[in-house]
Each structure stands twice: as structure tokens, then as C-alpha cells.
mmCIF file as gemmi writes it, N, C-alpha and C atoms, coordinates in Angstrom:
data_model
loop_
_atom_site.group_PDB
_atom_site.id
_atom_site.type_symbol
_atom_site.label_atom_id
_atom_site.label_alt_id
_atom_site.label_comp_id
_atom_site.label_asym_id
_atom_site.label_entity_id
_atom_site.label_seq_id
_atom_site.pdbx_PDB_ins_code
_atom_site.Cartn_x
_atom_site.Cartn_y
_atom_site.Cartn_z
_atom_site.occupancy
_atom_site.B_iso_or_equiv
_atom_site.pdbx_formal_charge
_atom_site.auth_seq_id
_atom_site.auth_asym_id
_atom_site.pdbx_PDB_model_num
ATOM 1 N N . MET Axp A 1 ? 105.682 4.451 -25.802 1 0 ? 1 A 1
ATOM 2 C CA . MET Axp A 1 ? 105.225 5.33 -24.759 1 0 ? 1 A 1
ATOM 3 C C . MET Axp A 1 ? 103.705 5.375 -24.783 1 0 ? 1 A 1
ATOM 4 N N . LYS Axp A 2 ? 103.094 5.185 -23.636 1 0 ? 2 A 1
ATOM 5 C CA . LYS Axp A 2 ? 101.649 5.215 -23.518 1 0 ? 2 A 1
ATOM 6 C C . LYS Axp A 2 ? 101.203 6.6 -23.061 1 0 ? 2 A 1
ATOM 7 N N . ILE Axp A 3 ? 100.186 7.121 -23.723 1 0 ? 3 A 1
ATOM 8 C CA . ILE Axp A 3 ? 99.636 8.419 -23.354 1 0 ? 3 A 1
ATOM 9 C C . ILE Axp A 3 ? 98.486 8.19 -22.385 1 0 ? 3 A 1
ATOM 10 N N . ILE Axp A 4 ? 98.531 8.861 -21.26 1 0 ? 4 A 1
ATOM 11 C CA . ILE Axp A 4 ? 97.472 8.743 -20.263 1 0 ? 4 A 1
ATOM 12 C C . ILE Axp A 4 ? 96.698 10.05 -20.213 1 0 ? 4 A 1
ATOM 13 N N . ILE Axp A 5 ? 95.412 9.958 -20.445 1 0 ? 5 A 1
ATOM 14 C CA . ILE Axp A 5 ? 94.556 11.138 -20.413 1 0 ? 5 A 1
ATOM 15 C C . ILE Axp A 5 ? 93.507 10.911 -19.338 1 0 ? 5 A 1
ATOM 16 N N . ASP Axp A 6 ? 93.447 11.815 -18.378 1 0 ? 6 A 1
ATOM 17 C CA . ASP Axp A 6 ? 92.504 11.678 -17.275 1 0 ? 6 A 1
ATOM 18 C C . ASP Axp A 6 ? 91.07 12.014 -17.691 1 0 ? 6 A 1
ATOM 19 N N . SER Axp A 7 ? 90.911 12.86 -18.678 1 0 ? 7 A 1
ATOM 20 C CA . SER Axp A 7 ? 89.596 13.283 -19.129 1 0 ? 7 A 1
ATOM 21 C C . SER Axp A 7 ? 89.029 12.265 -20.109 1 0 ? 7 A 1
ATOM 22 N N . LYS Axp A 8 ? 87.712 12.261 -20.235 1 0 ? 8 A 1
ATOM 23 C CA . LYS Axp A 8 ? 87.096 11.397 -21.241 1 0 ? 8 A 1
ATOM 24 C C . LYS Axp A 8 ? 87.333 11.938 -22.649 1 0 ? 8 A 1
ATOM 25 N N . ASN Axp A 9 ? 87.598 13.241 -22.768 1 0 ? 9 A 1
ATOM 26 C CA . ASN Axp A 9 ? 87.869 13.855 -24.067 1 0 ? 9 A 1
ATOM 27 C C . ASN Axp A 9 ? 89.328 13.664 -24.435 1 0 ? 9 A 1
ATOM 28 N N . LYS Axp A 10 ? 89.556 13.227 -25.671 1 0 ? 10 A 1
ATOM 29 C CA . LYS Axp A 10 ? 90.92 12.963 -26.123 1 0 ? 10 A 1
ATOM 30 C C . LYS Axp A 10 ? 91.479 14.091 -26.978 1 0 ? 10 A 1
ATOM 31 N N . ASN Axp A 11 ? 90.678 15.096 -27.27 1 0 ? 11 A 1
ATOM 32 C CA . ASN Axp A 11 ? 91.166 16.286 -27.973 1 0 ? 11 A 1
ATOM 33 C C . ASN Axp A 11 ? 90.284 17.466 -27.591 1 0 ? 11 A 1
ATOM 34 N N . ILE Axp A 12 ? 90.744 18.664 -27.906 1 0 ? 12 A 1
ATOM 35 C CA . ILE Axp A 12 ? 89.927 19.85 -27.613 1 0 ? 12 A 1
ATOM 36 C C . ILE Axp A 12 ? 89.406 20.513 -28.882 1 0 ? 12 A 1
ATOM 37 N N . ILE Axp A 13 ? 89.795 19.992 -30.042 1 0 ? 13 A 1
ATOM 38 C CA . ILE Axp A 13 ? 89.407 20.656 -31.29 1 0 ? 13 A 1
ATOM 39 C C . ILE Axp A 13 ? 88.136 20.102 -31.922 1 0 ? 13 A 1
ATOM 40 N N . GLY Axp A 14 ? 87.632 18.986 -31.417 1 0 ? 14 A 1
ATOM 41 C CA . GLY Axp A 14 ? 86.5 18.312 -32.055 1 0 ? 14 A 1
ATOM 42 C C . GLY Axp A 14 ? 85.312 19.188 -32.4 1 0 ? 14 A 1
ATOM 43 N N . PRO Axp A 15 ? 84.777 19.921 -31.42 1 0 ? 15 A 1
ATOM 44 C CA . PRO Axp A 15 ? 83.619 20.77 -31.734 1 0 ? 15 A 1
ATOM 45 C C . PRO Axp A 15 ? 83.931 21.851 -32.775 1 0 ? 15 A 1
ATOM 46 N N . GLN Axp A 16 ? 85.158 22.383 -32.742 1 0 ? 16 A 1
ATOM 47 C CA . GLN Axp A 16 ? 85.545 23.403 -33.706 1 0 ? 16 A 1
ATOM 48 C C . GLN Axp A 16 ? 85.701 22.8 -35.107 1 0 ? 16 A 1
ATOM 49 N N . VAL Axp A 17 ? 86.214 21.587 -35.184 1 0 ? 17 A 1
ATOM 50 C CA . VAL Axp A 17 ? 86.334 20.911 -36.485 1 0 ? 17 A 1
ATOM 51 C C . VAL Axp A 17 ? 84.946 20.738 -37.093 1 0 ? 17 A 1
ATOM 52 N N . LYS Axp A 18 ? 84.009 20.274 -36.289 1 0 ? 18 A 1
ATOM 53 C CA . LYS Axp A 18 ? 82.649 20.073 -36.79 1 0 ? 18 A 1
ATOM 54 C C . LYS Axp A 18 ? 82.038 21.384 -37.26 1 0 ? 18 A 1
ATOM 55 N N . LYS Axp A 19 ? 82.193 22.441 -36.468 1 0 ? 19 A 1
ATOM 56 C CA . LYS Axp A 19 ? 81.635 23.744 -36.839 1 0 ? 19 A 1
ATOM 57 C C . LYS Axp A 19 ? 82.249 24.243 -38.137 1 0 ? 19 A 1
ATOM 58 N N . ALA Axp A 20 ? 83.57 24.206 -38.248 1 0 ? 20 A 1
ATOM 59 C CA . ALA Axp A 20 ? 84.236 24.682 -39.459 1 0 ? 20 A 1
ATOM 60 C C . ALA Axp A 20 ? 83.857 23.838 -40.67 1 0 ? 20 A 1
ATOM 61 N N . ARG Axp A 21 ? 83.759 22.532 -40.469 1 0 ? 21 A 1
ATOM 62 C CA . ARG Axp A 21 ? 83.38 21.643 -41.58 1 0 ? 21 A 1
ATOM 63 C C . ARG Axp A 21 ? 81.975 21.983 -42.066 1 0 ? 21 A 1
ATOM 64 N N . GLU Axp A 22 ? 81.055 22.152 -41.129 1 0 ? 22 A 1
ATOM 65 C CA . GLU Axp A 22 ? 79.68 22.488 -41.51 1 0 ? 22 A 1
ATOM 66 C C . GLU Axp A 22 ? 79.605 23.879 -42.129 1 0 ? 22 A 1
ATOM 67 N N . ASP Axp A 23 ? 80.379 24.83 -41.617 1 0 ? 23 A 1
ATOM 68 C CA . ASP Axp A 23 ? 80.407 26.178 -42.195 1 0 ? 23 A 1
ATOM 69 C C . ASP Axp A 23 ? 80.93 26.163 -43.627 1 0 ? 23 A 1
ATOM 70 N N . ASN Axp A 24 ? 81.826 25.206 -43.928 1 0 ? 24 A 1
ATOM 71 C CA . ASN Axp A 24 ? 82.366 25.054 -45.281 1 0 ? 24 A 1
ATOM 72 C C . ASN Axp A 24 ? 81.49 24.161 -46.161 1 0 ? 24 A 1
ATOM 73 N N . HIS Axp A 25 ? 80.393 23.669 -45.599 1 0 ? 25 A 1
ATOM 74 C CA . HIS Axp A 25 ? 79.426 22.832 -46.335 1 0 ? 25 A 1
ATOM 75 C C . HIS Axp A 25 ? 80.097 21.601 -46.957 1 0 ? 25 A 1
ATOM 76 N N . ILE Axp A 26 ? 80.936 20.921 -46.151 1 0 ? 26 A 1
ATOM 77 C CA . ILE Axp A 26 ? 81.529 19.679 -46.637 1 0 ? 26 A 1
ATOM 78 C C . ILE Axp A 26 ? 81.216 18.548 -45.659 1 0 ? 26 A 1
ATOM 79 N N . THR Axp A 27 ? 81.114 17.364 -46.2 1 0 ? 27 A 1
ATOM 80 C CA . THR Axp A 27 ? 80.834 16.184 -45.386 1 0 ? 27 A 1
ATOM 81 C C . THR Axp A 27 ? 82.126 15.671 -44.76 1 0 ? 27 A 1
ATOM 82 N N . GLN Axp A 28 ? 81.972 14.759 -43.836 1 0 ? 28 A 1
ATOM 83 C CA . GLN Axp A 28 ? 83.146 14.108 -43.247 1 0 ? 28 A 1
ATOM 84 C C . GLN Axp A 28 ? 83.932 13.371 -44.326 1 0 ? 28 A 1
ATOM 85 N N . GLU Axp A 29 ? 83.245 12.747 -45.241 1 0 ? 29 A 1
ATOM 86 C CA . GLU Axp A 29 ? 83.895 12.027 -46.343 1 0 ? 29 A 1
ATOM 87 C C . GLU Axp A 29 ? 84.686 12.988 -47.222 1 0 ? 29 A 1
ATOM 88 N N . GLN Axp A 30 ? 84.11 14.147 -47.518 1 0 ? 30 A 1
ATOM 89 C CA . GLN Axp A 30 ? 84.818 15.135 -48.332 1 0 ? 30 A 1
ATOM 90 C C . GLN Axp A 30 ? 86.039 15.686 -47.598 1 0 ? 30 A 1
ATOM 91 N N . LEU Axp A 31 ? 85.918 15.905 -46.294 1 0 ? 31 A 1
ATOM 92 C CA . LEU Axp A 31 ? 87.066 16.356 -45.502 1 0 ? 31 A 1
ATOM 93 C C . LEU Axp A 31 ? 88.171 15.306 -45.558 1 0 ? 31 A 1
ATOM 94 N N . SER Axp A 32 ? 87.808 14.052 -45.43 1 0 ? 32 A 1
ATOM 95 C CA . SER Axp A 32 ? 88.777 12.968 -45.513 1 0 ? 32 A 1
ATOM 96 C C . SER Axp A 32 ? 89.508 12.993 -46.854 1 0 ? 32 A 1
ATOM 97 N N . ALA Axp A 33 ? 88.776 13.176 -47.933 1 0 ? 33 A 1
ATOM 98 C CA . ALA Axp A 33 ? 89.375 13.196 -49.269 1 0 ? 33 A 1
ATOM 99 C C . ALA Axp A 33 ? 90.311 14.393 -49.435 1 0 ? 33 A 1
ATOM 100 N N . LYS Axp A 34 ? 89.922 15.541 -48.926 1 0 ? 34 A 1
ATOM 101 C CA . LYS Axp A 34 ? 90.771 16.736 -49.031 1 0 ? 34 A 1
ATOM 102 C C . LYS Axp A 34 ? 92.041 16.578 -48.205 1 0 ? 34 A 1
ATOM 103 N N . LEU Axp A 35 ? 91.942 15.953 -47.042 1 0 ? 35 A 1
ATOM 104 C CA . LEU Axp A 35 ? 93.129 15.702 -46.225 1 0 ? 35 A 1
ATOM 105 C C . LEU Axp A 35 ? 94.082 14.748 -46.934 1 0 ? 35 A 1
ATOM 106 N N . GLU Axp A 36 ? 93.514 13.792 -47.651 1 0 ? 36 A 1
ATOM 107 C CA . GLU Axp A 36 ? 94.331 12.814 -48.372 1 0 ? 36 A 1
ATOM 108 C C . GLU Axp A 36 ? 95.21 13.49 -49.42 1 0 ? 36 A 1
ATOM 109 N N . THR Axp A 37 ? 94.729 14.59 -50.009 1 0 ? 37 A 1
ATOM 110 C CA . THR Axp A 37 ? 95.547 15.309 -50.996 1 0 ? 37 A 1
ATOM 111 C C . THR Axp A 37 ? 96.775 15.944 -50.351 1 0 ? 37 A 1
ATOM 112 N N . LEU Axp A 38 ? 96.749 16.088 -49.02 1 0 ? 38 A 1
ATOM 113 C CA . LEU Axp A 38 ? 97.893 16.614 -48.274 1 0 ? 38 A 1
ATOM 114 C C . LEU Axp A 38 ? 98.698 15.492 -47.628 1 0 ? 38 A 1
ATOM 115 N N . ALA Axp A 39 ? 98.43 14.256 -48.033 1 0 ? 39 A 1
ATOM 116 C CA . ALA Axp A 39 ? 99.098 13.065 -47.493 1 0 ? 39 A 1
ATOM 117 C C . ALA Axp A 39 ? 98.799 12.862 -46.015 1 0 ? 39 A 1
ATOM 118 N N . VAL Axp A 40 ? 97.603 13.249 -45.604 1 0 ? 40 A 1
ATOM 119 C CA . VAL Axp A 40 ? 97.127 12.998 -44.239 1 0 ? 40 A 1
ATOM 120 C C . VAL Axp A 40 ? 95.914 12.083 -44.388 1 0 ? 40 A 1
ATOM 121 N N . TYR Axp A 41 ? 96.05 10.862 -43.889 1 0 ? 41 A 1
ATOM 122 C CA . TYR Axp A 41 ? 95.036 9.84 -44.123 1 0 ? 41 A 1
ATOM 123 C C . TYR Axp A 41 ? 94.197 9.63 -42.865 1 0 ? 41 A 1
ATOM 124 N N . ILE Axp A 42 ? 93.036 10.279 -42.847 1 0 ? 42 A 1
ATOM 125 C CA . ILE Axp A 42 ? 92.072 10.132 -41.763 1 0 ? 42 A 1
ATOM 126 C C . ILE Axp A 42 ? 90.757 9.741 -42.421 1 0 ? 42 A 1
ATOM 127 N N . ASP Axp A 43 ? 90.264 8.545 -42.135 1 0 ? 43 A 1
ATOM 128 C CA . ASP Axp A 43 ? 89.02 8.109 -42.77 1 0 ? 43 A 1
ATOM 129 C C . ASP Axp A 43 ? 87.811 8.797 -42.111 1 0 ? 43 A 1
ATOM 130 N N . ARG Axp A 44 ? 86.647 8.631 -42.732 1 0 ? 44 A 1
ATOM 131 C CA . ARG Axp A 44 ? 85.438 9.293 -42.28 1 0 ? 44 A 1
ATOM 132 C C . ARG Axp A 44 ? 85.104 8.933 -40.845 1 0 ? 44 A 1
ATOM 133 N N . ALA Axp A 45 ? 85.254 7.677 -40.491 1 0 ? 45 A 1
ATOM 134 C CA . ALA Axp A 45 ? 84.942 7.246 -39.124 1 0 ? 45 A 1
ATOM 135 C C . ALA Axp A 45 ? 85.859 7.925 -38.109 1 0 ? 45 A 1
ATOM 136 N N . SER Axp A 46 ? 87.112 8.103 -38.469 1 0 ? 46 A 1
ATOM 137 C CA . SER Axp A 46 ? 88.048 8.768 -37.568 1 0 ? 46 A 1
ATOM 138 C C . SER Axp A 46 ? 87.74 10.257 -37.441 1 0 ? 46 A 1
ATOM 139 N N . ILE Axp A 47 ? 87.281 10.874 -38.519 1 0 ? 47 A 1
ATOM 140 C CA . ILE Axp A 47 ? 86.859 12.278 -38.425 1 0 ? 47 A 1
ATOM 141 C C . ILE Axp A 47 ? 85.675 12.396 -37.48 1 0 ? 47 A 1
ATOM 142 N N . SER Axp A 48 ? 84.754 11.458 -37.563 1 0 ? 48 A 1
ATOM 143 C CA . SER Axp A 48 ? 83.629 11.442 -36.633 1 0 ? 48 A 1
ATOM 144 C C . SER Axp A 48 ? 84.121 11.337 -35.191 1 0 ? 48 A 1
ATOM 145 N N . LYS Axp A 49 ? 85.102 10.476 -34.957 1 0 ? 49 A 1
ATOM 146 C CA . LYS Axp A 49 ? 85.659 10.322 -33.611 1 0 ? 49 A 1
ATOM 147 C C . LYS Axp A 49 ? 86.368 11.593 -33.151 1 0 ? 49 A 1
ATOM 148 N N . ILE Axp A 50 ? 87.05 12.273 -34.068 1 0 ? 50 A 1
ATOM 149 C CA . ILE Axp A 50 ? 87.692 13.539 -33.72 1 0 ? 50 A 1
ATOM 150 C C . ILE Axp A 50 ? 86.628 14.546 -33.291 1 0 ? 50 A 1
ATOM 151 N N . GLU Axp A 51 ? 85.561 14.657 -34.085 1 0 ? 51 A 1
ATOM 152 C CA . GLU Axp A 51 ? 84.495 15.611 -33.765 1 0 ? 51 A 1
ATOM 153 C C . GLU Axp A 51 ? 83.816 15.29 -32.44 1 0 ? 51 A 1
ATOM 154 N N . GLN Axp A 52 ? 83.767 14.026 -32.082 1 0 ? 52 A 1
ATOM 155 C CA . GLN Axp A 52 ? 83.174 13.608 -30.805 1 0 ? 52 A 1
ATOM 156 C C . GLN Axp A 52 ? 84.192 13.615 -29.665 1 0 ? 52 A 1
ATOM 157 N N . GLN Axp A 53 ? 85.401 14.039 -29.97 1 0 ? 53 A 1
ATOM 158 C CA . GLN Axp A 53 ? 86.505 14.112 -29.008 1 0 ? 53 A 1
ATOM 159 C C . GLN Axp A 53 ? 86.9 12.735 -28.467 1 0 ? 53 A 1
ATOM 160 N N . LYS Axp A 54 ? 86.748 11.716 -29.305 1 0 ? 54 A 1
ATOM 161 C CA . LYS Axp A 54 ? 87.085 10.343 -28.916 1 0 ? 54 A 1
ATOM 162 C C . LYS Axp A 54 ? 88.393 9.86 -29.531 1 0 ? 54 A 1
ATOM 163 N N . ARG Axp A 55 ? 89.073 10.733 -30.282 1 0 ? 55 A 1
ATOM 164 C CA . ARG Axp A 55 ? 90.328 10.353 -30.941 1 0 ? 55 A 1
ATOM 165 C C . ARG Axp A 55 ? 91.349 11.459 -30.756 1 0 ? 55 A 1
ATOM 166 N N . ILE Axp A 56 ? 92.566 11.073 -30.464 1 0 ? 56 A 1
ATOM 167 C CA . ILE Axp A 56 ? 93.665 12.019 -30.348 1 0 ? 56 A 1
ATOM 168 C C . ILE Axp A 56 ? 93.999 12.559 -31.739 1 0 ? 56 A 1
ATOM 169 N N . VAL Axp A 57 ? 94.398 13.825 -31.796 1 0 ? 57 A 1
ATOM 170 C CA . VAL Axp A 57 ? 94.797 14.462 -33.053 1 0 ? 57 A 1
ATOM 171 C C . VAL Axp A 57 ? 96.276 14.83 -32.945 1 0 ? 57 A 1
ATOM 172 N N . THR Axp A 58 ? 97.055 14.408 -33.935 1 0 ? 58 A 1
ATOM 173 C CA . THR Axp A 58 ? 98.477 14.74 -33.926 1 0 ? 58 A 1
ATOM 174 C C . THR Axp A 58 ? 98.692 16.165 -34.428 1 0 ? 58 A 1
ATOM 175 N N . ASP Axp A 59 ? 99.886 16.673 -34.209 1 0 ? 59 A 1
ATOM 176 C CA . ASP Axp A 59 ? 100.185 18.039 -34.621 1 0 ? 59 A 1
ATOM 177 C C . ASP Axp A 59 ? 100.086 18.212 -36.142 1 0 ? 59 A 1
ATOM 178 N N . TYR Axp A 60 ? 100.601 17.261 -36.907 1 0 ? 60 A 1
ATOM 179 C CA . TYR Axp A 60 ? 100.514 17.42 -38.355 1 0 ? 60 A 1
ATOM 180 C C . TYR Axp A 60 ? 99.075 17.272 -38.849 1 0 ? 60 A 1
ATOM 181 N N . GLU Axp A 61 ? 98.251 16.466 -38.171 1 0 ? 61 A 1
ATOM 182 C CA . GLU Axp A 61 ? 96.831 16.377 -38.525 1 0 ? 61 A 1
ATOM 183 C C . GLU Axp A 61 ? 96.136 17.701 -38.22 1 0 ? 61 A 1
ATOM 184 N N . LEU Axp A 62 ? 96.465 18.298 -37.087 1 0 ? 62 A 1
ATOM 185 C CA . LEU Axp A 62 ? 95.892 19.597 -36.72 1 0 ? 62 A 1
ATOM 186 C C . LEU Axp A 62 ? 96.187 20.632 -37.796 1 0 ? 62 A 1
ATOM 187 N N . MET Axp A 63 ? 97.423 20.694 -38.239 1 0 ? 63 A 1
ATOM 188 C CA . MET Axp A 63 ? 97.799 21.679 -39.257 1 0 ? 63 A 1
ATOM 189 C C . MET Axp A 63 ? 97.095 21.418 -40.586 1 0 ? 63 A 1
ATOM 190 N N . ALA Axp A 64 ? 96.978 20.172 -40.977 1 0 ? 64 A 1
ATOM 191 C CA . ALA Axp A 64 ? 96.301 19.843 -42.24 1 0 ? 64 A 1
ATOM 192 C C . ALA Axp A 64 ? 94.806 20.159 -42.151 1 0 ? 64 A 1
ATOM 193 N N . ILE Axp A 65 ? 94.189 19.818 -41.026 1 0 ? 65 A 1
ATOM 194 C CA . ILE Axp A 65 ? 92.76 20.103 -40.849 1 0 ? 65 A 1
ATOM 195 C C . ILE Axp A 65 ? 92.522 21.607 -40.91 1 0 ? 65 A 1
ATOM 196 N N . SER Axp A 66 ? 93.374 22.382 -40.26 1 0 ? 66 A 1
ATOM 197 C CA . SER Axp A 66 ? 93.198 23.837 -40.285 1 0 ? 66 A 1
ATOM 198 C C . SER Axp A 66 ? 93.353 24.375 -41.699 1 0 ? 66 A 1
ATOM 199 N N . GLN Axp A 67 ? 94.304 23.816 -42.46 1 0 ? 67 A 1
ATOM 200 C CA . GLN Axp A 67 ? 94.509 24.262 -43.839 1 0 ? 67 A 1
ATOM 201 C C . GLN Axp A 67 ? 93.294 23.943 -44.71 1 0 ? 67 A 1
ATOM 202 N N . VAL Axp A 68 ? 92.798 22.725 -44.611 1 0 ? 68 A 1
ATOM 203 C CA . VAL Axp A 68 ? 91.659 22.313 -45.442 1 0 ? 68 A 1
ATOM 204 C C . VAL Axp A 68 ? 90.397 23.105 -45.074 1 0 ? 68 A 1
ATOM 205 N N . LEU Axp A 69 ? 90.185 23.328 -43.784 1 0 ? 69 A 1
ATOM 206 C CA . LEU Axp A 69 ? 88.975 24.027 -43.343 1 0 ? 69 A 1
ATOM 207 C C . LEU Axp A 69 ? 89.117 25.548 -43.372 1 0 ? 69 A 1
ATOM 208 N N . LYS Axp A 70 ? 90.311 26.04 -43.749 1 0 ? 70 A 1
ATOM 209 C CA . LYS Axp A 70 ? 90.576 27.468 -43.896 1 0 ? 70 A 1
ATOM 210 C C . LYS Axp A 70 ? 90.349 28.234 -42.592 1 0 ? 70 A 1
ATOM 211 N N . VAL Axp A 71 ? 90.832 27.643 -41.503 1 0 ? 71 A 1
ATOM 212 C CA . VAL Axp A 71 ? 90.818 28.296 -40.194 1 0 ? 71 A 1
ATOM 213 C C . VAL Axp A 71 ? 92.211 28.116 -39.587 1 0 ? 71 A 1
ATOM 214 N N . SER Axp A 72 ? 92.512 28.916 -38.591 1 0 ? 72 A 1
ATOM 215 C CA . SER Axp A 72 ? 93.839 28.781 -37.983 1 0 ? 72 A 1
ATOM 216 C C . SER Axp A 72 ? 93.846 27.649 -36.961 1 0 ? 72 A 1
ATOM 217 N N . ALA Axp A 73 ? 95.014 27.108 -36.743 1 0 ? 73 A 1
ATOM 218 C CA . ALA Axp A 73 ? 95.172 26.093 -35.707 1 0 ? 73 A 1
ATOM 219 C C . ALA Axp A 73 ? 94.813 26.684 -34.343 1 0 ? 73 A 1
ATOM 220 N N . TYR Axp A 74 ? 95.134 27.97 -34.156 1 0 ? 74 A 1
ATOM 221 C CA . TYR Axp A 74 ? 94.788 28.637 -32.899 1 0 ? 74 A 1
ATOM 222 C C . TYR Axp A 74 ? 93.278 28.659 -32.688 1 0 ? 74 A 1
ATOM 223 N N . TRP Axp A 75 ? 92.534 28.869 -33.77 1 0 ? 75 A 1
ATOM 224 C CA . TRP Axp A 75 ? 91.067 28.895 -33.665 1 0 ? 75 A 1
ATOM 225 C C . TRP Axp A 75 ? 90.56 27.495 -33.295 1 0 ? 75 A 1
ATOM 226 N N . LEU Axp A 76 ? 91.106 26.471 -33.951 1 0 ? 76 A 1
ATOM 227 C CA . LEU Axp A 76 ? 90.693 25.098 -33.636 1 0 ? 76 A 1
ATOM 228 C C . LEU Axp A 76 ? 90.976 24.77 -32.174 1 0 ? 76 A 1
ATOM 229 N N . LEU Axp A 77 ? 92.087 25.294 -31.658 1 0 ? 77 A 1
ATOM 230 C CA . LEU Axp A 77 ? 92.463 25.037 -30.268 1 0 ? 77 A 1
ATOM 231 C C . LEU Axp A 77 ? 91.712 25.912 -29.266 1 0 ? 77 A 1
ATOM 232 N N . GLY Axp A 78 ? 90.923 26.856 -29.779 1 0 ? 78 A 1
ATOM 233 C CA . GLY Axp A 78 ? 90.15 27.727 -28.895 1 0 ? 78 A 1
ATOM 234 C C . GLY Axp A 78 ? 90.959 28.876 -28.317 1 0 ? 78 A 1
ATOM 235 N N . ILE Axp A 79 ? 92.111 29.153 -28.908 1 0 ? 79 A 1
ATOM 236 C CA . ILE Axp A 79 ? 92.981 30.224 -28.419 1 0 ? 79 A 1
ATOM 237 C C . ILE Axp A 79 ? 92.566 31.582 -28.971 1 0 ? 79 A 1
ATOM 238 N N . GLU Axp A 80 ? 92.053 31.589 -30.199 1 0 ? 80 A 1
ATOM 239 C CA . GLU Axp A 80 ? 91.596 32.84 -30.795 1 0 ? 80 A 1
ATOM 240 C C . GLU Axp A 80 ? 90.156 32.7 -31.257 1 0 ? 80 A 1
ATOM 241 N N . ASN Axp A 81 ? 89.492 33.832 -31.383 1 0 ? 81 A 1
ATOM 242 C CA . ASN Axp A 81 ? 88.074 33.841 -31.821 1 0 ? 81 A 1
ATOM 243 C C . ASN Axp A 81 ? 87.965 33.812 -33.31 1 0 ? 81 A 1
């Protein structure tokens, strides 16, 4: 199945991921390593693409990112403040 996205942005969490990562004082490489401990394999380049909204994020990646960055998935999605 092919996913068709009309917008140039492939996710809505990118800016929030970057903000939370910077607030936690961790690099993209460190975020990648912490995700790996949860069996979620996203390399540094892919994290950069997520932050730039150039890569789709799966539901299990969203949950792992929220856990590692200590924010809610709702916050990453812009649903809560």
C-alpha cells in the first residue's frame, strides 16, 4: 500500500521532537541510542529527517520517542500544551 501525502510535511511531530530533545540536552545520536534500548532503530540521519518533517513516523516510533524524551504523545502531536 502506498501512502499519499499532499503536504510537503510527512509528520507533525518534528518541531516538537527537536524542542523536547534540546530541552533534555541530548544530541540526535544520543536519542538514537536511547531509542535502540527500546528496540526502536532510528539512526541519527533519520532523526534529523523527522525533525525536519521529511520522514513519516510510525505509531510505535511515536510512543518510544515520547517515552525517551519524557513527554506525552499528545504533546508531540500538538494536542496538549
